[in-house]
ZATOR-492535 format. One record per atom (N, C-alpha, C): y, x, z; atom name. Coordinates in steps of 0.05 Angstrom, whole numbers. Layout:
% ZATOR-492535
      yy      xx      zz  atom
       Y       X       Z    CA
...
This chain:
% ZATOR-492535
      yy      xx      zz  atom
    -436     689    -314     N
    -432     673    -310    CA
    -401     656    -285     C
    -391     642    -295     N
    -373     638    -264    CA
    -386     623    -247     C
    -374     623    -219     N
    -378     602    -205    CA
    -359     591    -195     C
    -365     565    -190     N
    -347     545    -181    CA
    -341     523    -160     C
    -324     544    -131     N
    -331     512    -110    CA
    -302     499    -110     C
    -308     476     -95     N
    -296     457     -85    CA
    -287     465     -67     C
    -256     473     -49     N
    -253     466     -32    CA
    -224     448     -31     C
    -236     434      -9     N
    -210     410       3    CA
    -192     429       8     C
    -167     417       3     N
    -143     423      31    CA
    -128     406      30     C
    -119     387      54     N
    -108     364      60    CA
    -101     345      38     C
     -80     346      16     N
     -81     318      -5    CA
     -88     337     -29     C
     -95     362     -32     N
    -107     364     -55    CA
    -120     381     -52     C
    -148     387     -75     N
    -170     394     -69    CA
    -169     423     -87     C
    -176     442     -75     N
    -171     460     -84    CA
    -196     470    -104     C
    -188     487    -136     N
    -214     486    -153    CA
    -218     518    -152     C
    -232     522    -137     N
    -243     559    -144    CA
    -253     580    -164     C
    -243     589    -180     N
    -267     595    -207    CA
    -267     622    -197     C
    -294     636    -195     N
    -290     665    -183    CA
    -308     673    -220     C
    -298     695    -217     N
    -313     709    -241    CA
    -312     731    -243     C
    -327     749    -246     N
    -331     777    -245    CA
    -300     790    -258     C
    -286     775    -283     N
    -265     783    -291    CA
    -243     779    -290     C
    -246     748    -273     N
    -220     736    -262    CA
    -234     716    -244     C
    -206     726    -228     N
    -213     698    -204    CA
    -191     693    -208     C
    -176     665    -198     N
    -162     642    -206    CA
    -167     621    -177     C
    -153     611    -173     N
    -149     577    -162    CA
    -123     559    -174     C
    -145     536    -183     N
    -129     525    -198    CA
    -118     497    -174     C
    -104     482    -173     N
     -97     463    -153    CA
    -101     431    -179     C
    -111     418    -162     N
    -108     384    -179    CA
     -96     370    -160     C
     -93     343    -164     N
     -87     310    -153    CA
    -117     316    -145     C
    -129     299    -124     N
    -144     288    -104    CA
    -149     253    -138     C
    -176     255    -126     N
    -185     233    -145    CA
    -195     208    -132     C
    -189     189    -138     N
    -196     161    -125    CA
    -221     154    -124     C
    -239     163    -152     N
    -249     153    -156    CA
    -255     109    -160     C
    -233      99    -169     N
    -240      80    -173    CA
    -221      68    -166     C
    -206      33    -182     N
    -182      22    -180    CA
    -191       3    -155     C
    -161      -1    -140     N
    -164     -24    -126    CA
    -156     -39    -134     C
    -163     -65    -123     N
    -159     -87    -127    CA
    -148     -98    -111     C
    -124    -111    -110     N
     -97    -132     -96    CA
    -101    -156    -101     C
    -103    -180     -79     N
     -96    -203     -87    CA
     -58    -213     -91     C
     -52    -225    -111     N
     -31    -222    -107    CA
     -22    -257    -105     C
       6    -269     -86     N
      -2    -300     -89    CA
      31    -299     -77     C
      39    -320     -72     N
      56    -339     -76    CA
      62    -354     -49     C
      92    -350     -32     N
      95    -358     -14    CA
     126    -368      -4     C
     121    -384      21     N
     148    -381      26    CA
     154    -375      56     C
     175    -354      57     N
     175    -350      94    CA
     191    -370     110     C
     164    -371     129     N
     167    -393     149    CA
     186    -379     168     C
     172    -370     186     N
     196    -360     201    CA
     197    -322     208     C
     222    -320     216     N
     234    -294     213    CA
     226    -285     246     C
     219    -264     264     N
     229    -247     284    CA
     241    -232     286     C
     275    -231     281     N
     287    -214     274    CA
     302    -191     294     C
     297    -199     332     N
     298    -176     330    CA
     269    -152     340     C
     244    -168     333     N
     220    -157     329    CA
     213    -140     316     C
     220    -150     286     N
     219    -129     259    CA
     209    -147     238     C
     197    -175     248     N
     175    -187     221    CA
     164    -206     225     C
     156    -226     201     N
     159    -261     209    CA
     132    -262     197     C
     131    -284     189     N
     106    -305     182    CA
     107    -319     145     C
      88    -323     132     N
      88    -330     114    CA
      79    -340     109     C
      81    -363      94     N
      59    -388      88    CA
      58    -390      58     C
      40    -386      57     N
      21    -388      22    CA
      16    -410      14     C
       8    -408      -4     N
      -4    -433     -26    CA
     -28    -442     -20     C
     -40    -431     -14     N
     -68    -423      -5    CA
     -71    -439      16     C
     -49    -456      36     N
     -46    -460      56    CA
     -48    -443      89     C
     -50    -409      80     N
     -56    -398      98    CA
     -29    -383     111     C
     -28    -370     128     N
       2    -362     149    CA
      -6    -335     146     C
       4    -311     135     N
       7    -283     137    CA
      37    -275     144     C
      16    -244     167     N
      39    -236     179    CA
      51    -219     156     C
      80    -203     149     N
      84    -184     156    CA
     108    -172     176     C
     122    -152     161     N
     129    -124     172    CA
     158    -123     155     C
     178    -119     165     N
     210    -107     143    CA
     197     -91     135     C
     184     -64     137     N
     179     -43     113    CA
     152     -51     100     C
     151     -76      96     N
     138     -96      88    CA
     152    -110      56     C
     177    -109      56     N
     197    -112      36    CA
     203     -92      16     C
     204    -112      -8     N
     213     -99     -29    CA
     238     -91     -33     C
     258     -83     -47     N
     291     -80     -40    CA
     307    -104     -54     C
     288    -120     -74     N
     299    -144     -77    CA
     303    -166     -49     C
     291    -147     -29     N
     296    -176       2    CA
     310    -156      30     C
     336    -178      29     N
     347    -141      53    CA
     332    -171      81     C
     318    -156      98     N
     304    -160     124    CA
     322    -186     141     C
     355    -173     137     N
     359    -191     157    CA
     392    -212     149     C
     387    -203     126     N
     389    -239     116    CA
     372    -252     109     C
     340    -252     113     N
     322    -275     116    CA
     320    -290     134     C
     321    -312     133     N
     334    -349     158    CA
     308    -359     156     C
     284    -360     124     N
     269    -370     123    CA
     276    -393      99     C
     248    -404      89     N
     247    -420      62    CA
     243    -401      38     C
     251    -378      41     N
     263    -360      15    CA
     229    -360      -6     C
     231    -357     -30     N
     203    -353     -32    CA
     199    -347     -45     C
     181    -324     -41     N
     160    -289     -43    CA
     135    -291     -61     C
     131    -264     -81     N
      98    -265     -79    CA
      96    -234     -66     C
      70    -235     -59     N
      68    -217     -42    CA
      38    -208     -42     C
      33    -186     -37     N
      -5    -168     -44    CA
      -7    -173      -6     C
     -37    -177     -10     N
     -57    -196      11    CA
     -69    -169      18     C
     -64    -152      37     N
     -84    -117      46    CA
     -94    -132      77     C
    -117    -126      80     N
    -130    -120     101    CA
    -124    -101     116     C
    -117    -117     144     N
    -110     -97     168    CA
    -127    -102     189     C
    -124     -81     215     N
    -141     -89     236    CA
    -135    -109     259     C
    -122    -121     241     N
    -112    -153     259    CA
    -112    -174     237     C
    -120    -161     226     N
    -134    -192     204    CA
    -118    -193     171     C
    -116    -203     152     N
     -99    -206     128    CA
     -72    -202     136     C
     -49    -185     122     N
     -18    -184     122    CA
     -16    -179      97     C
      12    -190      99     N
      36    -188      67    CA
      45    -159      59     C
      34    -147      46     N
      59    -118      28    CA
      67    -128      12     C
      74    -110       0     N
      96    -108     -16    CA
     116    -140     -30     C
     125    -145     -10     N
     129    -181     -11    CA
     165    -170     -32     C
     160    -194     -59     N
     183    -198     -65    CA
     197    -213     -70     C
     222    -219     -68     N
     226    -240     -84    CA
     218    -263    -102     C
     209    -281    -110     N
     192    -302    -127    CA
     213    -306    -141     C
């Protein structure tokens, strides 16, 4: 009977099947195990600090969320933001508190 061992390697898991007649290695993508739900909300760009590459969004839930220029979708150009633009975004946890990710034009 074949013996199966799983050997983790970087982002892919290696599945090694050892059989007296056949030995092979099969690569498979990692399994996340569960779906991740991310809250999506709407808000308005409140302030942009262009020289530092970040800004803040005033959300409909009356909270403010930090965003970085790398968090913007292709529908928005960070260098053209002046404030007042309507956006939708995902709220994700960060070490400094919740922040806006995947920011898109509303």
